[in-house]
Each structure stands twice: as C-alpha cells, then as structure tokens.
BAZA-498003 format. One record per atom (N, C-alpha, C, O): residue in one letter; x, y, z; residue number from 0; atom name. Coordinates in nm, 3 decimals. Atoms other than C-alpha are relative to their C-alpha. Layout:
<nodes>
+--------+---------+---------+---------+-----+-------+
| residu |    east |   north |      up | num | atome |
+--------+---------+---------+---------+-----+-------+
|      A |       X |       Y |       Z | NUM |    CA |
...
+--------+---------+---------+---------+-----+-------+
</nodes>
This chain:
<nodes>
+--------+---------+---------+---------+-----+-------+
| residu |    east |   north |      up | num | atome |
+--------+---------+---------+---------+-----+-------+
|      M |   0.060 |  -0.112 |  -0.011 |   0 |     N |
|      M |   0.005 |   0.012 |  -0.007 |   0 |    CA |
|      M |   0.092 |   0.106 |   0.000 |   0 |     C |
|      M |   0.205 |   0.097 |   0.049 |   0 |     O |
|      Q |  -0.068 |  -0.125 |  -0.012 |   1 |     N |
|      Q |   0.112 |   0.360 |  -0.058 |   1 |    CA |
|      Q |  -0.056 |   0.095 |   0.070 |   1 |     C |
|      Q |  -0.178 |   0.102 |   0.063 |   1 |     O |
|      N |   0.045 |  -0.094 |  -0.062 |   2 |     N |
|      N |   0.074 |   0.632 |   0.147 |   2 |    CA |
|      N |  -0.011 |   0.144 |  -0.072 |   2 |     C |
|      N |   0.094 |   0.191 |  -0.117 |   2 |     O |
|      S |  -0.022 |  -0.131 |   0.039 |   3 |     N |
|      S |  -0.021 |   0.973 |   0.023 |   3 |    CA |
|      S |  -0.051 |   0.119 |   0.091 |   3 |     C |
|      S |  -0.128 |   0.106 |   0.186 |   3 |     O |
|      S |   0.058 |  -0.113 |  -0.136 |   4 |     N |
|      S |  -0.092 |   1.283 |   0.220 |   4 |    CA |
|      S |  -0.029 |   0.114 |  -0.084 |   4 |     C |
|      S |   0.020 |   0.142 |  -0.193 |   4 |     O |
|      T |   0.060 |  -0.102 |   0.057 |   5 |     N |
|      T |  -0.275 |   1.566 |   0.152 |   5 |    CA |
|      T |   0.033 |   0.132 |   0.136 |   5 |     C |
|      T |   0.024 |   0.103 |   0.255 |   5 |     O |
|      S |  -0.026 |  -0.094 |  -0.074 |   6 |     N |
|      S |  -0.185 |   1.912 |   0.319 |   6 |    CA |
|      S |  -0.117 |   0.077 |   0.078 |   6 |     C |
|      S |  -0.205 |   0.114 |   0.001 |   6 |     O |
|      N |   0.108 |  -0.102 |  -0.056 |   7 |     N |
|      N |  -0.427 |   2.118 |   0.561 |   7 |    CA |
|      N |   0.055 |   0.064 |   0.102 |   7 |     C |
|      N |   0.163 |   0.044 |   0.157 |   7 |     O |
|      I |  -0.056 |  -0.112 |  -0.112 |   8 |     N |
|      I |  -0.410 |   2.381 |   0.799 |   8 |    CA |
|      I |  -0.085 |  -0.043 |   0.130 |   8 |     C |
|      I |  -0.207 |  -0.062 |   0.135 |   8 |     O |
|      D |   0.052 |   0.056 |  -0.139 |   9 |     N |
|      D |  -0.450 |   2.272 |   1.173 |   9 |    CA |
|      D |  -0.038 |   0.087 |   0.045 |   9 |     C |
|      D |  -0.035 |   0.191 |  -0.021 |   9 |     O |
|      L |   0.079 |  -0.136 |  -0.055 |  10 |     N |
|      L |  -0.624 |   2.495 |   1.415 |  10 |    CA |
|      L |   0.099 |   0.098 |   0.036 |  10 |     C |
|      L |   0.057 |   0.208 |   0.074 |  10 |     O |
|      T |  -0.073 |  -0.134 |  -0.058 |  11 |     N |
|      T |  -0.305 |   2.704 |   1.504 |  11 |    CA |
|      T |   0.069 |   0.035 |  -0.117 |  11 |     C |
|      T |   0.180 |   0.087 |  -0.111 |  11 |     O |
|      G |  -0.029 |  -0.085 |   0.126 |  12 |     N |
|      G |  -0.273 |   2.795 |   1.140 |  12 |    CA |
|      G |   0.156 |  -0.063 |  -0.079 |  12 |     C |
|      G |   0.219 |  -0.026 |  -0.178 |  12 |     O |
|      R |  -0.137 |   0.093 |   0.065 |  13 |     N |
|      R |   0.038 |   2.540 |   1.086 |  13 |    CA |
|      R |  -0.083 |  -0.083 |  -0.119 |  13 |     C |
|      R |  -0.204 |  -0.108 |  -0.120 |  13 |     O |
|      I |   0.014 |   0.105 |   0.089 |  14 |     N |
|      I |   0.036 |   2.318 |   0.785 |  14 |    CA |
|      I |   0.017 |  -0.131 |   0.058 |  14 |     C |
|      I |   0.118 |  -0.160 |   0.123 |  14 |     O |
|      C |  -0.023 |   0.146 |  -0.063 |  15 |     N |
|      C |  -0.031 |   1.951 |   0.883 |  15 |    CA |
|      C |  -0.042 |  -0.089 |  -0.105 |  15 |     C |
|      C |  -0.111 |  -0.039 |  -0.194 |  15 |     O |
|      Y |   0.006 |   0.083 |   0.101 |  16 |     N |
|      Y |  -0.046 |   1.636 |   0.670 |  16 |    CA |
|      Y |  -0.084 |  -0.108 |   0.051 |  16 |     C |
|      Y |  -0.053 |  -0.168 |   0.154 |  16 |     O |
|      I |   0.092 |   0.120 |  -0.041 |  17 |     N |
|      I |  -0.335 |   1.379 |   0.689 |  17 |    CA |
|      I |   0.040 |  -0.097 |  -0.083 |  17 |     C |
|      I |   0.014 |  -0.076 |  -0.202 |  17 |     O |
|      Y |  -0.039 |   0.087 |   0.076 |  18 |     N |
|      Y |  -0.187 |   1.068 |   0.563 |  18 |    CA |
|      Y |  -0.116 |  -0.108 |  -0.049 |  18 |     C |
|      Y |  -0.184 |  -0.170 |   0.033 |  18 |     O |
|      R |   0.109 |   0.113 |   0.037 |  19 |     N |
|      R |  -0.426 |   0.834 |   0.357 |  19 |    CA |
|      R |   0.054 |  -0.130 |  -0.045 |  19 |     C |
|      R |   0.149 |  -0.122 |  -0.123 |  19 |     O |
|      M |  -0.084 |   0.109 |   0.064 |  20 |     N |
|      M |  -0.325 |   0.485 |   0.279 |  20 |    CA |
|      M |  -0.090 |  -0.048 |  -0.103 |  20 |     C |
|      M |  -0.204 |  -0.088 |  -0.077 |  20 |     O |
|      R |   0.081 |   0.028 |   0.107 |  21 |     N |
|      R |  -0.444 |   0.413 |  -0.054 |  21 |    CA |
|      R |   0.079 |  -0.088 |  -0.067 |  21 |     C |
|      R |   0.202 |  -0.087 |  -0.066 |  21 |     O |
|      L |  -0.053 |   0.125 |   0.064 |  22 |     N |
|      L |  -0.414 |   0.087 |  -0.272 |  22 |    CA |
|      L |   0.041 |   0.072 |  -0.173 |  22 |     C |
|      L |  -0.035 |   0.153 |  -0.225 |  22 |     O |
|      N |  -0.035 |  -0.007 |   0.151 |  23 |     N |
|      N |  -0.252 |   0.135 |  -0.641 |  23 |    CA |
|      N |  -0.040 |  -0.113 |  -0.063 |  23 |     C |
|      N |  -0.049 |  -0.227 |  -0.020 |  23 |     O |
|      K |   0.097 |   0.117 |   0.087 |  24 |     N |
|      K |  -0.421 |  -0.036 |  -0.933 |  24 |    CA |
|      K |   0.062 |  -0.130 |  -0.002 |  24 |     C |
|      K |  -0.022 |  -0.216 |  -0.026 |  24 |     O |
|      P |  -0.057 |   0.123 |  -0.033 |  25 |     N |
|      P |  -0.176 |  -0.339 |  -0.886 |  25 |    CA |
|      P |  -0.070 |  -0.077 |   0.111 |  25 |     C |
|      P |  -0.131 |  -0.183 |   0.110 |  25 |     O |
|      Q |   0.038 |   0.057 |  -0.151 |  26 |     N |
|      Q |  -0.256 |  -0.387 |  -0.530 |  26 |    CA |
|      Q |  -0.142 |  -0.020 |  -0.009 |  26 |     C |
|      Q |  -0.191 |  -0.119 |   0.047 |  26 |     O |
|      V |   0.163 |   0.023 |   0.034 |  27 |     N |
|      V |  -0.622 |  -0.360 |  -0.627 |  27 |    CA |
|      V |  -0.032 |  -0.153 |  -0.069 |  27 |     C |
|      V |  -0.110 |  -0.242 |  -0.036 |  27 |     O |
|      E |   0.034 |   0.136 |   0.063 |  28 |     N |
|      E |  -0.590 |  -0.636 |  -0.870 |  28 |    CA |
|      E |   0.041 |  -0.124 |   0.088 |  28 |     C |
|      E |  -0.019 |  -0.232 |   0.092 |  28 |     O |
|      H |  -0.055 |   0.110 |  -0.054 |  29 |     N |
|      H |  -0.378 |  -0.834 |  -0.656 |  29 |    CA |
|      H |  -0.113 |  -0.063 |   0.136 |  29 |     C |
|      H |  -0.136 |  -0.179 |   0.169 |  29 |     O |
|      L |   0.106 |   0.034 |  -0.105 |  30 |     N |
|      L |  -0.651 |  -0.801 |  -0.360 |  30 |    CA |
|      L |  -0.123 |  -0.058 |  -0.035 |  30 |     C |
|      L |  -0.189 |  -0.121 |   0.047 |  30 |     O |
|      A |   0.126 |   0.032 |   0.061 |  31 |     N |
|      A |  -0.939 |  -0.872 |  -0.588 |  31 |    CA |
|      A |   0.036 |  -0.176 |  -0.038 |  31 |     C |
|      A |  -0.041 |  -0.269 |  -0.012 |  31 |     O |
|      F |  -0.047 |   0.139 |   0.038 |  32 |     N |
|      F |  -0.749 |  -1.200 |  -0.717 |  32 |    CA |
|      F |   0.032 |  -0.077 |   0.132 |  32 |     C |
|      F |   0.020 |  -0.199 |   0.128 |  32 |     O |
|      I |  -0.034 |   0.076 |  -0.112 |  33 |     N |
|      I |  -0.650 |  -1.303 |  -0.376 |  33 |    CA |
|      I |  -0.139 |  -0.037 |   0.065 |  33 |     C |
|      I |  -0.147 |  -0.155 |   0.102 |  33 |     O |
|      L |   0.142 |   0.007 |  -0.052 |  34 |     N |
|      L |  -1.029 |  -1.279 |  -0.242 |  34 |    CA |
|      L |  -0.093 |  -0.102 |  -0.074 |  34 |     C |
|      L |  -0.172 |  -0.181 |  -0.023 |  34 |     O |
|      A |   0.088 |   0.116 |   0.089 |  35 |     N |
|      A |  -1.180 |  -1.473 |  -0.553 |  35 |    CA |
|      A |   0.085 |  -0.123 |   0.012 |  35 |     C |
|      A |   0.013 |  -0.222 |   0.009 |  35 |     O |
|      R |  -0.082 |   0.120 |  -0.009 |  36 |     N |
|      R |  -0.908 |  -1.740 |  -0.522 |  36 |    CA |
|      R |  -0.040 |  -0.070 |   0.150 |  36 |     C |
|      R |  -0.074 |  -0.187 |   0.161 |  36 |     O |
|      R |   0.044 |   0.052 |  -0.124 |  37 |     N |
|      R |  -0.983 |  -1.785 |  -0.159 |  37 |    CA |
|      R |  -0.152 |  -0.063 |   0.017 |  37 |     C |
|      R |  -0.180 |  -0.172 |   0.066 |  37 |     O |
|      L |   0.141 |   0.028 |  -0.001 |  38 |     N |
|      L |  -1.371 |  -1.770 |  -0.197 |  38 |    CA |
|      L |  -0.017 |  -0.113 |  -0.056 |  38 |     C |
|      L |  -0.086 |  -0.194 |   0.006 |  38 |     O |
|      I |  -0.009 |   0.106 |   0.099 |  39 |     N |
|      I |  -1.329 |  -2.023 |  -0.469 |  39 |    CA |
|      I |   0.039 |  -0.129 |   0.078 |  39 |     C |
|      I |  -0.031 |  -0.229 |   0.093 |  39 |     O |
|      K |  -0.094 |   0.111 |  -0.053 |  40 |     N |
|      K |  -1.083 |  -2.245 |  -0.295 |  40 |    CA |
|      K |  -0.083 |  -0.067 |   0.136 |  40 |     C |
|      K |  -0.067 |  -0.187 |   0.159 |  40 |     O |
|      E |   0.052 |   0.024 |  -0.103 |  41 |     N |
|      E |  -1.303 |  -2.259 |   0.028 |  41 |    CA |
|      E |  -0.130 |  -0.028 |  -0.031 |  41 |     C |
|      E |  -0.206 |  -0.020 |   0.066 |  41 |     O |
|      N |   0.152 |   0.028 |   0.058 |  42 |     N |
|      N |  -1.636 |  -2.346 |  -0.167 |  42 |    CA |
|      N |  -0.089 |   0.100 |   0.071 |  42 |     C |
|      N |  -0.201 |   0.066 |   0.111 |  42 |     O |
|      N |   0.114 |  -0.072 |  -0.035 |  43 |     N |
|      N |  -1.790 |  -2.041 |  -0.042 |  43 |    CA |
|      N |  -0.074 |   0.091 |  -0.111 |  43 |     C |
|      N |  -0.153 |   0.178 |  -0.072 |  43 |     O |
|      I |   0.046 |  -0.034 |   0.103 |  44 |     N |
|      I |  -1.889 |  -1.933 |  -0.381 |  44 |    CA |
|      I |   0.026 |  -0.079 |  -0.103 |  44 |     C |
|      I |   0.130 |  -0.145 |  -0.109 |  44 |     O |
|      L |  -0.013 |   0.061 |   0.109 |  45 |     N |
|      L |  -1.958 |  -2.072 |  -0.701 |  45 |    CA |
|      L |   0.005 |   0.090 |  -0.142 |  45 |     C |
|      L |  -0.094 |   0.159 |  -0.168 |  45 |     O |
|      V |   0.001 |  -0.087 |   0.114 |  46 |     N |
|      V |  -1.876 |  -1.894 |  -1.019 |  46 |    CA |
|      V |   0.003 |  -0.074 |  -0.138 |  46 |     C |
|      V |   0.036 |  -0.192 |  -0.147 |  46 |     O |
|      E |  -0.026 |   0.064 |   0.132 |  47 |     N |
|      E |  -1.884 |  -1.954 |  -1.397 |  47 |    CA |
|      E |   0.124 |   0.023 |  -0.056 |  47 |     C |
|      E |   0.187 |  -0.055 |  -0.128 |  47 |     O |
|      S |  -0.132 |  -0.075 |   0.046 |  48 |     N |
|      S |  -1.589 |  -1.726 |  -1.457 |  48 |    CA |
|      S |   0.093 |   0.041 |   0.140 |  48 |     C |
|      S |   0.048 |   0.119 |   0.224 |  48 |     O |
|      K |  -0.086 |  -0.074 |  -0.138 |  49 |     N |
|      K |  -1.310 |  -1.659 |  -1.171 |  49 |    CA |
|      K |   0.061 |   0.133 |  -0.071 |  49 |     C |
|      K |   0.053 |   0.239 |  -0.008 |  49 |     O |
|      E |  -0.006 |  -0.137 |   0.053 |  50 |     N |
|      E |  -1.188 |  -1.389 |  -1.410 |  50 |    CA |
|      E |  -0.094 |   0.124 |   0.035 |  50 |     C |
|      E |  -0.059 |   0.226 |   0.094 |  50 |     O |
|      K |   0.111 |  -0.085 |  -0.012 |  51 |     N |
|      K |  -1.531 |  -1.216 |  -1.418 |  51 |    CA |
|      K |  -0.006 |   0.010 |   0.161 |  51 |     C |
|      K |   0.007 |   0.128 |   0.194 |  51 |     O |
|      L |  -0.006 |  -0.027 |  -0.153 |  52 |     N |
|      L |  -1.540 |  -1.232 |  -1.035 |  52 |    CA |
|      L |   0.123 |   0.074 |   0.024 |  52 |     C |
|      L |   0.104 |   0.181 |   0.080 |  52 |     O |
|      I |  -0.112 |  -0.119 |  -0.018 |  53 |     N |
|      I |  -1.185 |  -1.066 |  -1.020 |  53 |    CA |
|      I |  -0.045 |   0.132 |  -0.040 |  53 |     C |
|      I |  -0.034 |   0.226 |   0.038 |  53 |     O |
|      E |   0.028 |  -0.130 |   0.052 |  54 |     N |
|      E |  -1.315 |  -0.789 |  -1.240 |  54 |    CA |
|      E |  -0.064 |   0.070 |   0.077 |  54 |     C |
|      E |  -0.033 |   0.184 |   0.111 |  54 |     O |
|      D |   0.101 |  -0.045 |  -0.092 |  55 |     N |
|      D |  -1.597 |  -0.750 |  -1.030 |  55 |    CA |
|      D |   0.028 |   0.061 |   0.128 |  55 |     C |
|      D |  -0.033 |   0.155 |   0.180 |  55 |     O |
|      F |  -0.042 |  -0.027 |  -0.133 |  56 |     N |
|      F |  -1.417 |  -0.733 |  -0.721 |  56 |    CA |
|      F |   0.109 |   0.139 |  -0.017 |  56 |     C |
|      F |   0.124 |   0.223 |   0.072 |  56 |     O |
|      Q |  -0.088 |  -0.103 |   0.007 |  57 |     N |
|      Q |  -1.160 |  -0.489 |  -0.861 |  57 |    CA |
|      Q |  -0.099 |   0.146 |  -0.040 |  57 |     C |
|      Q |  -0.052 |   0.257 |  -0.016 |  57 |     O |
|      T |   0.095 |  -0.098 |   0.041 |  58 |     N |
|      T |  -1.485 |  -0.262 |  -1.000 |  58 |    CA |
|      T |  -0.028 |   0.063 |   0.180 |  58 |     C |
|      T |  -0.011 |   0.178 |   0.221 |  58 |     O |
|      I |   0.049 |  -0.034 |  -0.132 |  59 |     N |
|      I |  -1.604 |  -0.273 |  -0.619 |  59 |    CA |
|      I |   0.101 |   0.068 |   0.095 |  59 |     C |
|      I |   0.068 |   0.174 |   0.149 |  59 |     O |
|      I |  -0.085 |  -0.050 |  -0.065 |  60 |     N |
|      I |  -1.300 |  -0.210 |  -0.435 |  60 |    CA |
|      I |   0.064 |   0.137 |  -0.049 |  60 |     C |
|      I |   0.112 |   0.217 |   0.031 |  60 |     O |
|      S |  -0.030 |  -0.156 |   0.053 |  61 |     N |
|      S |  -1.209 |   0.103 |  -0.670 |  61 |    CA |
|      S |  -0.092 |   0.086 |   0.024 |  61 |     C |
|      S |  -0.063 |   0.203 |   0.051 |  61 |     O |
|      H |   0.111 |  -0.100 |  -0.044 |  62 |     N |
|      H |  -1.561 |   0.238 |  -0.610 |  62 |    CA |
|      H |   0.006 |   0.036 |   0.117 |  62 |     C |
|      H |  -0.020 |   0.154 |   0.142 |  62 |     O |
|      E |   0.023 |  -0.036 |  -0.144 |  63 |     N |
|      E |  -1.539 |   0.213 |  -0.235 |  63 |    CA |
|      E |   0.118 |   0.107 |  -0.004 |  63 |     C |
|      E |   0.088 |   0.219 |   0.039 |  63 |     O |
|      L |  -0.120 |  -0.096 |  -0.022 |  64 |     N |
|      L |  -1.196 |   0.402 |  -0.255 |  64 |    CA |
|      L |  -0.041 |   0.128 |  -0.048 |  64 |     C |
|      L |  -0.016 |   0.230 |   0.016 |  64 |     O |
|      E |   0.047 |  -0.122 |   0.078 |  65 |     N |
|      E |  -1.344 |   0.654 |  -0.485 |  65 |    CA |
|      E |  -0.083 |   0.084 |   0.097 |  65 |     C |
|      E |  -0.067 |   0.203 |   0.125 |  65 |     O |
|      M |   0.113 |  -0.071 |  -0.084 |  66 |     N |
|      M |  -1.639 |   0.718 |  -0.254 |  66 |    CA |
|      M |   0.070 |   0.054 |   0.148 |  66 |     C |
|      M |   0.027 |   0.148 |   0.216 |  66 |     O |
|      E |  -0.066 |  -0.056 |  -0.123 |  67 |     N |
|      E |  -1.401 |   0.755 |   0.044 |  67 |    CA |
|      E |   0.081 |   0.124 |  -0.018 |  67 |     C |
|      E |   0.089 |   0.214 |   0.066 |  67 |     O |
|      D |  -0.051 |  -0.144 |   0.057 |  68 |     N |
|      D |  -1.207 |   1.022 |  -0.155 |  68 |    CA |
|      D |  -0.112 |   0.111 |  -0.005 |  68 |     C |
|      D |  -0.095 |   0.229 |   0.025 |  68 |     O |
|      Q |   0.122 |  -0.110 |   0.032 |  69 |     N |
|      Q |  -1.532 |   1.198 |  -0.227 |  69 |    CA |
|      Q |  -0.055 |   0.048 |   0.159 |  69 |     C |
|      Q |  -0.100 |   0.158 |   0.191 |  69 |     O |
|      L |   0.056 |  -0.032 |  -0.149 |  70 |     N |
|      L |  -1.628 |   1.180 |   0.152 |  70 |    CA |
|      L |   0.128 |   0.103 |   0.063 |  70 |     C |
|      L |   0.115 |   0.220 |   0.098 |  70 |     O |
|      D |  -0.112 |  -0.095 |  -0.037 |  71 |     N |
|      D |  -1.282 |   1.309 |   0.254 |  71 |    CA |
|      D |  -0.008 |   0.167 |  -0.056 |  71 |     C |
|      D |   0.014 |   0.264 |   0.016 |  71 |     O |
|      D |   0.007 |  -0.130 |   0.058 |  72 |     N |
|      D |  -1.334 |   1.611 |  -0.005 |  72 |    CA |
|      D |  -0.104 |   0.062 |   0.085 |  72 |     C |
|      D |  -0.083 |   0.172 |   0.136 |  72 |     O |
|      R |   0.107 |  -0.082 |  -0.066 |  73 |     N |
|      R |  -1.660 |   1.689 |   0.163 |  73 |    CA |
|      R |   0.028 |   0.042 |   0.132 |  73 |     C |
|      R |  -0.027 |   0.143 |   0.174 |  73 |     O |
|      V |  -0.041 |  -0.032 |  -0.143 |  74 |     N |
|      V |  -1.501 |   1.690 |   0.522 |  74 |    CA |
|      V |   0.058 |   0.112 |  -0.004 |  74 |     C |
|      V |   0.025 |   0.201 |   0.074 |  74 |     O |
|      K |  -0.095 |  -0.110 |   0.021 |  75 |     N |
|      K |  -1.238 |   1.929 |   0.395 |  75 |    CA |
|      K |  -0.053 |   0.129 |  -0.014 |  75 |     C |
|      K |  -0.007 |   0.234 |   0.032 |  75 |     O |
|      E |   0.074 |  -0.132 |   0.039 |  76 |     N |
|      E |  -1.493 |   2.171 |   0.258 |  76 |    CA |
|      E |  -0.061 |   0.039 |   0.133 |  76 |     C |
|      E |  -0.044 |   0.153 |   0.175 |  76 |     O |
|      I |   0.074 |  -0.045 |  -0.117 |  77 |     N |
|      I |  -1.708 |   2.155 |   0.584 |  77 |    CA |
|      I |   0.098 |   0.062 |   0.093 |  77 |     C |
|      I |   0.073 |   0.169 |   0.148 |  77 |     O |
|      L |  -0.100 |  -0.043 |  -0.112 |  78 |     N |
|      L |  -1.397 |   2.194 |   0.807 |  78 |    CA |
|      L |   0.067 |   0.143 |  -0.048 |  78 |     C |
|      L |   0.098 |   0.232 |   0.030 |  78 |     O |
|      K |  -0.060 |  -0.143 |   0.058 |  79 |     N |
|      K |  -1.258 |   2.484 |   0.581 |  79 |    CA |
|      K |  -0.092 |   0.100 |   0.021 |  79 |     C |
|      K |  -0.044 |   0.210 |   0.048 |  79 |     O |
|      E |   0.104 |  -0.109 |  -0.025 |  80 |     N |
|      E |  -1.577 |   2.683 |   0.621 |  80 |    CA |
|      E |  -0.014 |   0.016 |   0.138 |  80 |     C |
|      E |  -0.059 |   0.124 |   0.175 |  80 |     O |
|      K |  -0.002 |  -0.001 |  -0.171 |  81 |     N |
|      K |  -1.560 |   2.613 |   1.018 |  81 |    CA |
|      K |   0.126 |   0.050 |   0.043 |  81 |     C |
|      K |   0.131 |   0.096 |   0.157 |  81 |     O |
|      L |  -0.101 |  -0.025 |  -0.078 |  82 |     N |
|      L |  -1.225 |   2.686 |   1.064 |  82 |    CA |
|      L |   0.056 |   0.091 |   0.092 |  82 |     C |
|      L |   0.144 |   0.065 |   0.173 |  82 |     O |
|      P |  -0.051 |  -0.070 |  -0.121 |  83 |     N |
|      P |  -1.200 |   3.004 |   1.254 |  83 |    CA |
|      P |  -0.063 |  -0.066 |   0.107 |  83 |     C |
|      P |   0.003 |  -0.058 |   0.210 |  83 |     O |
|      E |   0.048 |   0.012 |  -0.104 |  84 |     N |
|      E |  -1.442 |   2.848 |   1.477 |  84 |    CA |
|      E |   0.052 |  -0.150 |   0.086 |  84 |     C |
|      E |   0.042 |  -0.188 |   0.203 |  84 |     O |
|      I |  -0.089 |   0.108 |  -0.048 |  85 |     N |
|      I |  -1.251 |   2.539 |   1.505 |  85 |    CA |
|      I |   0.136 |   0.041 |   0.058 |  85 |     C |
|      I |   0.173 |  -0.013 |   0.162 |  85 |     O |
|      R |  -0.096 |  -0.054 |  -0.074 |  86 |     N |
|      R |  -0.937 |   2.733 |   1.572 |  86 |    CA |
|      R |  -0.029 |   0.057 |   0.138 |  86 |     C |
|      R |   0.045 |   0.042 |   0.234 |  86 |     O |
|      N |   0.036 |  -0.069 |  -0.123 |  87 |     N |
|      N |  -1.100 |   2.917 |   1.834 |  87 |    CA |
|      N |  -0.003 |  -0.080 |   0.118 |  87 |     C |
|      N |   0.046 |  -0.042 |   0.225 |  87 |     O |
|      S |   0.038 |   0.123 |  -0.075 |  88 |     N |
|      S |  -1.198 |   2.604 |   2.010 |  88 |    CA |
|      S |   0.103 |  -0.103 |   0.024 |  88 |     C |
|      S |   0.083 |  -0.218 |   0.063 |  88 |     O |
|      N |  -0.132 |   0.086 |  -0.011 |  89 |     N |
|      N |  -0.844 |   2.472 |   2.017 |  89 |    CA |
|      N |  -0.015 |  -0.129 |  -0.017 |  89 |     C |
|      N |   0.027 |  -0.205 |   0.070 |  89 |     O |
|      I |   0.040 |   0.153 |   0.031 |  90 |     N |
|      I |  -0.955 |   2.146 |   1.865 |  90 |    CA |
|      I |   0.096 |  -0.028 |  -0.115 |  90 |     C |
|      I |   0.115 |   0.046 |  -0.211 |  90 |     O |
|      D |  -0.086 |   0.063 |   0.078 |  91 |     N |
|      D |  -0.709 |   1.921 |   1.700 |  91 |    CA |
|      D |  -0.038 |  -0.024 |  -0.153 |  91 |     C |
|      D |  -0.095 |  -0.133 |  -0.160 |  91 |     O |
|      Y |   0.042 |   0.025 |   0.111 |  92 |     N |
|      Y |  -0.779 |   1.928 |   1.323 |  92 |    CA |
|      Y |  -0.034 |  -0.123 |  -0.059 |  92 |     C |
|      Y |  -0.135 |  -0.153 |  -0.123 |  92 |     O |
|      Y |   0.011 |   0.166 |   0.059 |  93 |     N |
|      Y |  -0.713 |   1.563 |   1.240 |  93 |    CA |
|      Y |  -0.112 |  -0.058 |   0.079 |  93 |     C |
|      Y |  -0.203 |  -0.113 |   0.017 |  93 |     O |
|      E |   0.136 |   0.021 |  -0.070 |  94 |     N |
|      E |  -0.963 |   1.492 |   1.552 |  94 |    CA |
|      E |  -0.123 |   0.026 |  -0.078 |  94 |     C |
|      E |  -0.205 |  -0.059 |  -0.110 |  94 |     O |
|      M |   0.138 |  -0.025 |   0.035 |  95 |     N |
|      M |  -1.230 |   1.687 |   1.407 |  95 |    CA |
|      M |  -0.020 |  -0.053 |  -0.146 |  95 |     C |
|      M |  -0.134 |  -0.076 |  -0.184 |  95 |     O |
|      F |   0.027 |   0.047 |   0.123 |  96 |     N |
|      F |  -1.168 |   1.567 |   1.055 |  96 |    CA |
|      F |  -0.042 |  -0.137 |   0.006 |  96 |     C |
|      F |  -0.122 |  -0.178 |  -0.078 |  96 |     O |
|      T |   0.033 |   0.130 |  -0.036 |  97 |     N |
|      T |  -1.190 |   1.211 |   1.199 |  97 |    CA |
|      T |  -0.137 |  -0.010 |   0.064 |  97 |     C |
|      T |  -0.205 |  -0.109 |   0.035 |  97 |     O |
|      M |   0.140 |  -0.011 |  -0.067 |  98 |     N |
|      M |  -1.512 |   1.296 |   1.408 |  98 |    CA |
|      M |  -0.098 |   0.021 |  -0.133 |  98 |     C |
|      M |  -0.186 |  -0.060 |  -0.160 |  98 |     O |
|      V |   0.098 |  -0.053 |   0.089 |  99 |     N |
|      V |  -1.682 |   1.488 |   1.106 |  99 |    CA |
|      V |   0.013 |  -0.154 |  -0.123 |  99 |     C |
|      V |  -0.097 |  -0.198 |  -0.157 |  99 |     O |
|      K |  -0.015 |   0.087 |   0.093 | 100 |     N |
|      K |  -1.571 |   1.199 |   0.851 | 100 |    CA |
|      K |  -0.061 |  -0.125 |   0.066 | 100 |     C |
|      K |  -0.094 |  -0.210 |  -0.016 | 100 |     O |
|      K |   0.067 |   0.142 |  -0.067 | 101 |     N |
|      K |  -1.716 |   0.910 |   1.082 | 101 |    CA |
|      K |  -0.157 |   0.042 |  -0.017 | 101 |     C |
|      K |  -0.239 |  -0.029 |  -0.074 | 101 |     O |
|      K |   0.148 |  -0.047 |  -0.005 | 102 |     N |
|      K |  -2.046 |   1.118 |   1.125 | 102 |    CA |
|      K |  -0.064 |  -0.006 |  -0.159 | 102 |     C |
|      K |  -0.172 |  -0.057 |  -0.188 | 102 |     O |
|      L |   0.075 |  -0.019 |   0.138 | 103 |     N |
|      L |  -2.100 |   1.190 |   0.741 | 103 |    CA |
|      L |   0.003 |  -0.175 |  -0.052 | 103 |     C |
|      L |  -0.089 |  -0.218 |  -0.121 | 103 |     O |
|      A |  -0.007 |   0.118 |   0.054 | 104 |     N |
|      A |  -1.994 |   0.824 |   0.669 | 104 |    CA |
|      A |  -0.112 |  -0.087 |   0.079 | 104 |     C |
|      A |  -0.134 |  -0.202 |   0.039 | 104 |     O |
|      E |   0.083 |   0.100 |  -0.104 | 105 |     N |
|      E |  -2.252 |   0.681 |   0.949 | 105 |    CA |
|      E |  -0.123 |   0.046 |  -0.072 | 105 |     C |
|      E |  -0.205 |  -0.041 |  -0.103 | 105 |     O |
|      Q |   0.131 |  -0.035 |   0.030 | 106 |     N |
|      Q |  -2.531 |   0.902 |   0.814 | 106 |    CA |
|      Q |  -0.027 |  -0.048 |  -0.158 | 106 |     C |
|      Q |  -0.139 |  -0.084 |  -0.194 | 106 |     O |
|      E |   0.015 |   0.057 |   0.140 | 107 |     N |
|      E |  -2.468 |   0.799 |   0.431 | 107 |    CA |
|      E |   0.031 |  -0.159 |  -0.032 | 107 |     C |
|      E |   0.032 |  -0.208 |  -0.145 | 107 |     O |
|      N |  -0.019 |   0.136 |   0.010 | 108 |     N |
|      N |  -2.392 |   0.433 |   0.518 | 108 |    CA |
|      N |   0.104 |  -0.040 |  -0.075 | 108 |     C |
|      N |   0.079 |  -0.128 |  -0.157 | 108 |     O |
|      I |  -0.128 |   0.019 |   0.047 | 109 |     N |
|      I |  -2.038 |   0.419 |   0.403 | 109 |    CA |
|      I |   0.070 |  -0.044 |   0.119 | 109 |     C |
|      I |   0.077 |   0.006 |   0.232 | 109 |     O |
|      I |  -0.075 |   0.083 |  -0.098 | 110 |     N |
|      I |  -1.833 |   0.163 |   0.559 | 110 |    CA |
|      I |   0.136 |   0.053 |  -0.028 | 110 |     C |
|      I |   0.188 |   0.060 |  -0.140 | 110 |     O |
|      L |  -0.148 |  -0.028 |   0.034 | 111 |     N |
|      L |  -1.485 |   0.290 |   0.632 | 111 |    CA |
|      L |   0.105 |  -0.113 |   0.048 | 111 |     C |
|      L |   0.226 |  -0.100 |   0.025 | 111 |     O |
+--------+---------+---------+---------+-----+-------+
</nodes>
C-alpha cells in the first residue's frame, strides 16, 4: 500500500498532513485475485468465471476507494468553512476531521 498525504491547515494555522493509505491499481488487482481465489478454494462461492469475479471485485474495491475520497473532500470543505470556529475552540484538526468523517459516513451508510 502506498501512503499519500494531503496538506491541511491545523487549528493553529500550521500546515499539517493527513496521511491516507491508498491501494494502487496493481494492489487492487492483487487483492481482488486473492479474494476470488480464497472464496472459490473454500467453496464459499460458485462462479462460472473466476476472471469475471476478479473484475467485479476490482470494480467494487475501486468504487469504495473513490467514495472514501469523495467523503474526504466533503469533510475538508466542511472544515474549511468552520476553520475560524475550530481554531478558537483549540480542537485538533485531525481529530475533528476524523469525527466529521465518521459522522458523515454513518449518515450516508459508507463503511470505512
């Protein structure tokens, strides 16, 4: 897995980084392959095409990662609007980011 970072302004006005662990395309492909192989091997699933199952898993995993990226972007926008209030409250930006993200994910039935 690779780490990517996005810079944000913390409550004191300093630049801080929120590290996100992201899977690159080969890692998504490998994860999809492993999932399919294990489900088939343990007779948990019957499929006509292992390749189609792997493709479907890749699509699902990629979609979920995109949804989380979109959620992160919405959280950043919310916090950007509230930054002066957050700074005055002496709340850690990362903690607030995490709280808002969890709340939005819960409201929108997104599994993190």
